[in-house]
C-alpha positions as CSV (number, residue, x, y, z in Angstrom):
1,Q,127.6,198.1,80.8
2,S,127.3,200.3,77.8
3,C,124.3,202.5,77.0
4,L,121.6,201.0,74.8
5,E,121.7,201.7,71.1
6,D,118.7,202.0,68.8
7,D,118.7,198.3,68.0
8,L,118.3,197.4,71.7
9,S,115.1,198.0,73.8
10,F,113.3,196.7,76.8
11,P,110.2,194.8,75.8
12,E,106.9,194.6,77.5
13,E,106.8,191.9,80.2
14,D,104.1,189.9,78.4
15,E,106.0,189.4,75.2
16,G,106.3,185.6,75.0
17,M,107.1,182.9,77.5
18,R,110.3,183.0,79.5
19,V,112.7,180.1,78.8
20,N,116.0,179.5,80.5
21,S,118.4,178.4,77.8
22,L,121.9,176.9,78.2
23,A,122.0,176.7,74.4
24,M,121.7,180.5,74.2
25,I,124.5,181.0,76.7
26,T,126.6,178.7,74.5
27,L,125.7,180.6,71.3
28,L,126.5,184.0,72.8
29,N,129.9,182.6,74.0
30,R,130.6,181.6,70.4
31,V,129.7,185.2,69.3
32,T,132.0,186.7,72.0
33,N,134.9,184.5,71.0
34,N,134.3,185.1,67.3
35,V,133.7,181.4,66.6
36,L,130.3,182.5,65.3
37,V,130.5,185.7,63.1
38,L,126.9,186.8,62.7
39,D,127.3,188.8,59.5
40,N,129.1,185.9,57.8
41,A,127.4,182.8,59.2
42,P,126.2,180.5,56.4
43,C,124.6,178.0,58.8
44,I,122.6,180.2,61.2
45,E,120.8,183.5,60.8
46,F,118.4,185.1,63.2
47,S,115.0,186.4,62.2
48,Y,114.8,189.6,64.4
49,P,113.5,190.7,66.8
50,V,114.8,188.3,69.5
51,N,114.0,188.9,73.2
52,L,116.7,187.8,75.6
53,L,116.5,187.3,79.4
54,Y,119.1,188.5,81.9
55,N,120.0,186.9,85.2
56,T,118.5,189.9,86.9
57,G,115.0,189.0,85.6
58,S,114.9,191.8,83.1
59,S,114.7,191.2,79.3
60,I,116.0,193.0,76.2
61,K,114.8,193.1,72.6
62,I,117.4,192.6,69.9
63,D,116.6,194.0,66.5
64,S,119.9,193.3,64.6
65,E,123.1,191.4,64.4
66,E,125.0,194.4,65.8
67,G,122.6,194.5,68.8
68,L,123.2,190.8,69.5
69,Q,126.9,191.2,69.3
70,E,126.8,194.1,71.7
71,V,124.8,192.2,74.2
72,A,127.1,189.1,73.9
73,K,130.3,191.1,74.3
74,N,129.0,193.3,77.2
75,Q,128.0,190.5,79.5
76,S,129.5,190.3,83.0
77,A,129.2,188.2,86.1
78,G,126.6,190.6,87.4
79,L,124.6,191.0,84.2
80,H,124.4,188.2,81.6
81,V,121.9,186.4,79.4
82,V,120.4,183.2,80.8
83,G,117.6,182.6,78.3
84,F,115.0,184.0,75.9
85,R,111.4,184.8,75.3
86,T,109.5,182.6,72.9
87,P,108.9,182.3,70.1
88,F,111.5,183.4,67.6
89,E,112.9,182.0,64.4
90,V,116.4,181.2,63.0
91,I,117.2,180.2,59.5
92,T,119.6,177.3,59.2
93,N,120.7,175.7,55.9
94,N,118.0,177.7,54.1
95,T,115.3,176.3,56.4
96,T,113.3,178.4,58.9
97,V,113.2,176.8,62.4
98,M,110.8,178.0,65.1
99,I,112.6,178.2,68.5
100,E,110.2,177.6,71.3
101,E,112.4,175.8,73.9
102,D,116.1,175.3,74.7
103,E,116.2,171.9,72.9
104,D,115.2,173.6,69.6
105,L,118.2,175.9,69.7
106,L,120.5,173.2,70.9
107,K,119.6,171.1,67.8
108,V,120.5,174.1,65.6
109,L,123.9,174.5,67.4
110,L,124.8,170.8,66.9
111,A,123.6,170.8,63.2
112,C,125.9,173.8,62.6
113,E,128.8,172.1,64.4
114,L,129.0,174.9,67.0
115,G,129.1,172.4,69.9
116,S,127.3,172.5,73.2
117,F,128.0,173.1,76.8
118,Q,128.4,169.3,77.2
119,S,131.1,169.2,74.5
120,D,132.8,172.3,76.1
121,F,132.6,170.7,79.5
122,D,134.1,167.5,78.3
123,Q,137.0,169.4,76.7
124,F,138.1,171.3,79.9
125,F,137.0,169.1,82.8
126,L,140.1,167.6,84.5
127,N,142.3,169.3,81.9
128,C,141.7,172.7,83.4
129,F,139.6,172.2,86.5
130,D,138.0,169.8,88.9
131,F,135.1,170.0,91.3
132,I,135.3,170.6,95.0
133,Y,133.2,167.7,96.1
134,P,130.5,167.0,96.8
135,V,128.8,168.4,93.6
136,E,125.1,168.1,92.9
137,L,123.2,167.5,89.7
138,I,119.5,167.3,88.8
139,D,119.0,164.1,86.8
140,Q,116.6,163.5,83.9
141,E,113.8,162.6,86.3
142,G,114.2,165.8,88.3
143,V,115.9,164.1,91.2
144,E,118.8,165.8,93.0
145,R,121.9,163.6,92.9
146,S,125.0,164.3,95.1
147,F,128.4,163.0,94.2
148,E,131.1,162.8,96.9
149,S,134.0,162.0,94.6
150,L,135.4,162.3,91.1
151,E,134.9,158.5,90.6
152,S,131.2,158.6,91.5
153,F,130.6,161.6,89.3
154,I,132.4,160.0,86.3
155,N,130.5,156.8,86.8
156,F,127.2,158.6,86.7
157,V,128.1,160.7,83.6
158,E,129.4,157.7,81.6
159,F,126.2,155.7,82.0
160,Q,123.8,158.6,81.5
161,N,121.4,158.4,78.6
162,G,119.9,161.7,79.5
163,P,119.8,165.1,77.7
164,E,122.7,166.7,76.0
165,Q,123.0,169.4,78.6
166,P,123.9,168.7,82.2
167,N,121.8,170.3,84.9
168,F,124.0,171.4,87.8
169,K,122.7,172.6,91.1
170,F,124.5,175.9,91.8
171,P,126.7,177.1,93.4
172,V,129.4,174.6,92.3
173,G,132.9,174.8,93.8
174,V,135.9,174.2,91.4
175,T,139.7,174.1,91.6
176,S,141.5,175.5,88.6
177,F,144.8,174.1,87.2
178,P,147.7,174.7,87.5
179,S,147.1,177.5,90.1
180,D,144.9,175.3,92.4
181,E,142.8,178.4,92.9
182,S,139.3,177.7,94.3
183,T,136.2,179.4,92.7
184,Q,132.5,179.4,93.2
185,I,130.5,178.9,90.0
186,Q,127.2,180.6,90.3
187,G,125.8,179.6,86.9
188,Y,126.6,178.5,83.3
189,F,127.9,181.9,82.4
190,D,130.6,181.5,85.1
191,F,131.5,178.1,83.6
192,Y,132.2,179.8,80.3
193,Q,134.3,182.4,81.9
194,L,136.3,179.6,83.5
195,F,136.5,177.8,80.1
196,D,137.8,181.0,78.4
197,Q,140.6,181.3,80.9
198,C,142.1,177.9,80.2
199,E,143.0,175.6,77.4
200,S,143.0,171.9,77.6
201,C,146.1,169.8,76.8
202,P,145.7,167.9,73.6
203,S,144.7,164.3,74.1
204,L,146.0,162.5,71.0
205,S,144.0,159.8,69.5
206,F,143.4,158.3,66.1
207,I,141.0,155.9,64.2
208,T,142.2,152.8,62.3
209,E,140.5,151.4,59.2
210,D,141.4,148.4,57.1
211,L,141.3,149.4,53.4
212,N,142.4,146.2,51.8
213,D,141.8,142.9,53.6
214,G,144.5,143.4,56.2
215,S,147.5,144.9,54.3
216,V,146.6,148.5,53.6
217,F,145.4,150.6,56.6
218,E,144.2,154.2,57.0
219,F,144.9,156.1,60.2
220,M,142.9,159.2,60.9
221,A,143.8,161.7,63.6
222,D,140.8,162.1,66.0
223,F,141.4,164.8,68.6
224,R,140.0,168.3,68.9
225,E,143.2,170.3,68.1
226,K,144.3,168.2,65.1
227,D,143.7,171.0,62.5
228,D,145.9,173.5,64.4
229,F,148.5,171.3,65.8
230,V,151.9,169.8,64.7
231,Y,152.2,166.1,65.3
232,E,154.0,163.1,63.8
233,W,152.9,159.7,62.5
234,V,155.4,157.0,63.4
235,V,155.4,153.3,62.3
236,V,157.6,151.0,64.4
237,Q,158.5,147.3,64.1
238,N,160.7,145.4,66.5
239,G,161.9,148.7,68.0
240,D,163.0,150.0,64.5
241,T,161.3,153.1,63.1
242,L,160.1,152.3,59.6
243,F,158.3,155.5,58.7
244,K,157.8,159.0,60.0
245,E,155.5,161.7,58.6
246,T,154.8,165.2,60.1
247,E,151.4,166.7,60.0
248,T,151.2,170.5,60.0
249,P,148.1,172.8,60.2
250,G,146.1,172.5,57.0
251,G,147.1,168.8,56.4
252,D,144.8,166.0,55.8
253,N,145.3,164.4,59.2
254,L,145.6,161.0,57.5
255,L,148.2,158.3,57.1
256,I,147.7,155.5,54.6
257,Y,150.3,152.7,54.9
258,Q,150.8,149.3,53.3
259,F,152.1,146.6,55.6
260,T,153.7,143.2,55.2
261,P,152.8,140.4,57.7
262,G,154.2,141.1,61.2
263,M,153.6,143.0,64.4
264,Y,153.7,146.9,64.3
265,E,153.2,149.9,66.5
266,V,151.6,153.0,64.9
267,C,152.0,156.1,67.0
268,L,151.0,159.8,67.2
269,V,153.7,162.0,68.7
270,A,153.1,165.6,69.7
271,K,155.6,168.1,68.1
272,D,154.1,171.4,69.3
273,I,155.4,172.8,72.5
274,V,152.5,173.7,74.8
275,N,153.7,175.7,77.8
276,R,150.8,174.8,80.0
277,C,151.3,171.1,79.5
278,S,154.3,169.5,81.1
279,E,153.9,166.5,78.8
280,I,151.6,165.4,75.9
281,P,151.5,161.6,76.0
282,T,152.3,159.8,72.8
283,V,149.5,157.4,71.8
284,C,150.3,154.1,70.1
285,K,148.3,151.2,68.8
286,V,149.6,147.7,68.2
287,L,148.7,146.3,64.8
288,E,149.1,142.6,63.8
289,V,149.2,142.1,60.1
290,M,148.4,138.5,59.2
291,A,149.6,136.7,56.1
292,P,146.7,136.5,53.6
293,P,145.1,133.1,53.6
294,P,145.6,131.0,50.5
295,L,142.7,131.0,48.0
296,C,140.2,128.1,48.4
297,L,140.1,126.9,44.9
298,D,137.2,124.8,43.5
299,P,138.4,121.4,42.5
300,L,138.2,120.0,39.0
301,Y,138.9,116.7,37.3
302,S,139.0,115.2,33.9
303,S,137.9,111.7,33.0
304,F,138.4,109.3,30.1
305,L,137.6,105.8,29.2
306,I,140.6,103.4,29.4
307,D,138.8,100.3,28.2
308,E,135.4,99.1,27.3
309,P,133.1,98.7,29.0
310,G,133.2,101.0,32.0
311,Y,136.9,101.2,32.9
312,Y,137.7,104.9,33.6
313,E,140.5,107.1,34.8
314,F,139.8,110.3,36.7
315,D,142.6,113.0,37.1
316,A,142.3,115.9,39.5
317,L,143.3,119.1,37.7
318,I,143.1,121.9,40.3
319,L,144.6,121.1,43.7
320,E,146.2,123.3,46.5
321,E,149.2,122.2,48.5
322,E,148.5,119.9,51.4
323,A,145.2,119.0,49.9
324,S,143.3,116.0,51.3
325,I,141.5,114.1,48.6
326,K,138.5,111.9,48.6
327,W,136.8,110.3,45.6
328,L,133.1,109.4,45.9
329,I,130.6,107.5,43.7
330,N,127.0,108.1,44.3
331,D,128.0,109.9,47.5
332,V,129.9,106.8,48.8
333,P,133.7,107.1,49.4
334,V,135.8,104.9,47.2
335,Q,137.9,102.8,49.5
336,G,141.6,103.7,49.2
337,A,141.0,106.4,46.6
338,T,142.9,109.4,48.2
339,E,145.4,110.3,45.4
340,S,145.0,112.8,42.6
341,V,144.4,110.0,40.1
342,M,141.8,107.3,40.4
343,E,141.2,104.3,38.1
344,Y,137.8,102.6,38.4
345,N,136.2,99.7,36.6
346,F,132.4,100.0,36.9
347,M,132.0,96.5,35.6
348,S,134.1,94.7,38.2
349,D,134.0,96.7,41.4
350,S,132.3,95.1,44.4
351,V,130.3,98.2,45.4
352,F,129.3,99.8,42.1
353,N,129.3,97.5,39.1
354,G,127.4,97.1,35.9
355,F,125.9,99.4,33.3
356,G,124.2,102.5,34.7
357,R,124.4,106.2,35.6
358,Y,126.8,107.2,38.3
359,E,127.8,110.5,40.0
360,V,131.6,110.7,40.5
361,C,132.8,113.4,42.8
362,L,136.2,114.8,43.8
363,E,136.1,116.2,47.4
364,V,139.0,118.4,48.7
365,T,139.9,120.0,52.0
366,T,143.1,121.8,53.1
367,P,144.4,123.0,56.5
368,F,143.4,126.6,55.6
369,C,140.2,125.7,53.7
370,T,138.7,123.1,56.1
371,E,135.2,123.2,54.6
372,S,135.1,120.5,51.9
373,R,134.6,121.5,48.3
374,R,133.3,119.1,45.6
375,Y,133.3,118.8,41.9
376,C,131.0,116.2,40.4
377,E,130.3,114.8,37.0
378,E,127.8,112.2,35.7
379,I,129.3,109.0,34.2
380,I,126.9,106.8,32.1
381,V,128.2,103.3,31.4
382,R,126.3,101.8,28.5
383,D,126.4,98.4,27.0
384,E,127.5,98.1,23.3
385,C,124.8,95.6,22.4
386,L,121.6,97.3,23.3
387,G,122.6,100.6,24.8
388,L,120.0,100.3,27.6
389,F,119.0,103.6,29.2
390,F,116.0,105.2,30.9
391,I,115.0,108.6,32.1
392,I,113.8,109.3,35.7
393,S,111.1,111.9,36.6
394,E,109.6,112.6,40.0
395,E,105.8,113.1,39.5
396,S,105.0,113.8,43.2
397,E,106.5,113.2,46.6
398,G,107.6,109.5,46.7
399,F,106.0,108.8,43.2
400,Y,108.3,108.4,40.3
401,G,108.1,107.8,36.6
402,F,110.6,105.9,34.5
403,K,110.8,106.0,30.7
404,A,112.9,103.7,28.5
405,D,115.3,105.5,26.1
406,F,117.3,103.1,23.9
407,P,117.3,102.2,20.2
408,L,115.6,98.7,20.4
409,M,113.1,99.5,23.1
410,N,110.1,98.8,20.7
411,Q,111.6,95.7,19.2
412,I,112.6,93.5,22.2
413,R,111.1,92.3,25.4
414,Y,112.7,93.6,28.6
415,E,111.9,93.9,32.3
416,W,111.8,96.7,34.9
417,E,113.1,95.8,38.4
418,V,113.4,97.7,41.6
419,T,115.4,96.5,44.6
420,Q,116.6,97.8,47.9
421,Q,119.6,96.2,49.5
422,G,119.2,93.2,47.3
423,D,115.5,92.7,48.1
424,L,113.0,92.9,45.2
425,I,110.5,95.7,45.7
426,A,108.7,95.8,42.3
427,S,109.0,94.5,38.7
428,E,107.2,94.8,35.4
429,I,107.5,93.1,32.0
430,E,107.6,95.3,28.9
431,D,106.7,93.2,25.8
432,I,106.6,94.3,22.1
433,V,102.8,94.2,21.9
434,T,101.4,95.6,25.1
435,G,104.4,97.6,26.5
436,N,104.5,101.3,26.7
437,N,108.2,101.7,27.6
438,A,107.2,103.3,30.9
439,F,107.1,102.3,34.5
440,N,105.6,104.1,37.4
441,L,106.1,103.4,41.1
442,E,105.2,104.9,44.4
443,F,108.0,103.9,46.7
444,P,107.1,102.4,50.1
445,G,109.3,104.7,52.1
446,E,112.5,106.7,52.4
447,G,115.8,105.1,51.4
448,T,118.1,104.3,48.5
449,Y,116.7,102.1,45.7
450,K,118.2,100.6,42.6
451,V,116.1,100.8,39.5
452,C,117.1,98.6,36.6
453,I,116.0,97.5,33.1
454,K,117.3,94.1,31.9
455,A,117.0,92.3,28.6
456,L,118.5,89.6,26.5
457,A,120.7,90.9,23.7
458,P,119.9,89.0,20.4
459,N,122.9,90.4,18.7
460,C,125.2,89.5,21.6
461,N,124.5,85.7,21.9
462,D,121.4,86.4,24.0
463,E,123.5,87.7,26.8
464,E,121.4,89.2,29.6
465,I,122.3,92.9,30.0
466,M,121.2,95.1,32.9
467,F,121.3,98.9,33.2
468,C,120.7,100.4,36.6
469,Q,120.4,103.8,38.3
470,E,120.2,104.6,42.0
471,I,117.5,106.8,43.3
472,R,117.2,108.4,46.8
473,V,113.7,108.9,48.2
474,D,113.5,111.3,51.0
């Protein structure tokens, strides 16, 4: 150990509370390995003085960056920092943070992307060393847990929702790779000495993201050494290599590739030779690229009058291949109408006949678009003699108003008539003197009703003419 400089001194014993801090051990490791350069660290800056605790029970006051660097680099197994006295302050991202416990400093390390003991442990465990079992941990509730095997230890760690830092009960026995040398770890400083003596073999992995509905994909390298490692992207189909691209340090660690439908393998292949690793396994992912589904087009039809009165032709205009067609009038399928063209005579059909207002719909499904799609238009079939017509309005639930709307409504006598399945429900006479060309009705219940007006046409040999509309009462 070197002699103390002016910026190091032993503080009085009552200067702040003593806090054991794994985060401080991690931070000093970053200083020792020049990962954190204190005089050029934009993310973290200490507000001195800072009092650090040694494993011997003594403490030391640090008054400058140089003093902190000296303490970090002069640690040894016999004398090393295990914590700090509170409180002290750090400045991170232009914000002053009060450090009063280990978790406060850990949050700063993670925010500055300096990692933690947990992330370091995950990197080197099983790549560089394994425990000599049993190994003991103190869990989140303060209970000592003993693990007799690697499997039981991994099962515990994988399902832990506890703190970021593991709490080992020391000493811990480890076996280092590849020498199989056994060592007793007396504390977290010893763990970092072990970490500094070994390097893990790269464990290649990547993330896949669909950029364009299943044809353009982005692949992003996702392993620790990716920025300092030479590796290769490979795209394979049916055993044939379609594409290769080498990533070197400083690259973007990305592959963007456009596929056609089919089965592919996308692989990461290590190109660096790492002496300590006998083999760096290639990692591949199987990718199935599906043919894009056909567009589900909305149907459309045109209609035109073939012959007076009420004889129409309906022509489907937009249809996909293998389309199943259904024509409907007032939501009732027209029997036998399954082709793209339908002719319909509203004056002679057995289901819908006579003058009136009708909703004609084209309904389409396909094997790829199994949900039916409809296009509907309203067809009004009027007589040429009187041009009977009326307007419907719902006044309240179950109560409707009907208003006549034809040229001679004030000059002729006519009748309102409401039926359901052929049964007369209501009727009313409109005469020239007392009529008001309106009819109101509260329907007796749910169902489909036919509302009609009928009159004798004086200019058509007194022929009785009827105009009807269906109404659905829910």
